[in-house]
N, C-alpha and C positions, 0 to 999 in steps of 0.2 A: 399301733392305733393310727387311724386315718383322721386328720383334722378336716374341718368343714371347708377350708380354702382348697385343700387338695381334692376333696370330693367335688367341689364346684368346678375345678379345673378338669378333672376326669370326665365329668358329664359334658362340659363344654367341648373338650377334645372329641368326644364321641359324636355329639350333635353336629359339630362343625364339618364333619366329613360328608354330610348330606346337603344337597342343593337346597332343599326345602328349609333347612335350619330349624329354629324353634317354632313351635306352633304359636298362635296368638295367645296373649294372656288369658282371654276368655276361654279359648279352646283348652288351654292347660288347666284352667280351673275346673272345667267340666271333666277332664280326665282325672284330676286329683280327686274330685268328688266320687267318680267311679271307683278309683282305687281304694279310697277310704270305705266305700260301701263293701267292696270285696273283703277288706280287712274286718269290717264289722260282722259280715256273714261268717267268716272263719272263726272269729272269737265266739260268736253265738253258737257255732257248732262244737267248739272245744270246751267252752266254759259256760254255756247257756243251756237253755232247755230244748232248743231245736236240734233234733238229730239230723245228721246228714243222710241223704238218700243213698242207697247202695250203688247207684249209677254215678254218683259224684266223686270226682278225684279228690284225694287228700292234698291239701296245700299247706305248706308250713307257714306258721305265723311270721317267721323270719323273712320268708319270701314276700309275703304281703306287705310287711313293714318296709322292706327294701323297695318295693314298687312305689309305695307312698313317698318315700324319701327321694327316689329318683325324680318323680314328677315335681315334688316340691323344690328340689334343687334346680330343675329345668326352669320352673317358673321364676325363681329368684334370679337365675342367670339372665333370663330374657328381659327382666326388669332392672338389671344391673344393681342388684341388691347383694351385699356381702352378708351371708348368713351368720358369720361369726359376730359381726356387729349387731345383727338382729338378736342373736342369742344373748349377747352381753347386755343389751338394753332390757330384754325380758328378765334376765336374772337380777339385774339391778332393781327392777320393779318389784320382783318377788321378795328380795332381801331387804328392801326398805319399806315400801308401802304395805306389803302383806306380811311383814316380819312376825307380827303377833296375831295374825288372822286365825290361825288354827292352833289347837292345843299342841303344845310342844312336848317332846320327850321329857324335858325338865319340869313339866307341869304348868308352865305359863300358857295362858290362852286368851287373855284379855286383849281388847283392841288397843289399849294404851299400855306403853311400857311401864313397869313397876319402878 
């Protein structure tokens, strides 16, 4: 299993070999939006109503998710953000603030703890 810090280092090692380095944050956001669009298109083809044209190549969802992840990691690296810390902050938010937001397997679903 690869952890987020290792992934961020691998992406940084890759990008660091090029003179241009990281794209601007706004450029990376545009690229991230593009990659998410490609992921959405592929999900729509495999799980939605829109059939793929016979001339379109098959792309694996794993590949599209990987593209999104690579660009997201690049964006985080360029902004000097530790994605492990970001993930932990988000999980803390979900496990505290949103703990009773959705109906749980144990049947609890109120917004207030019992």
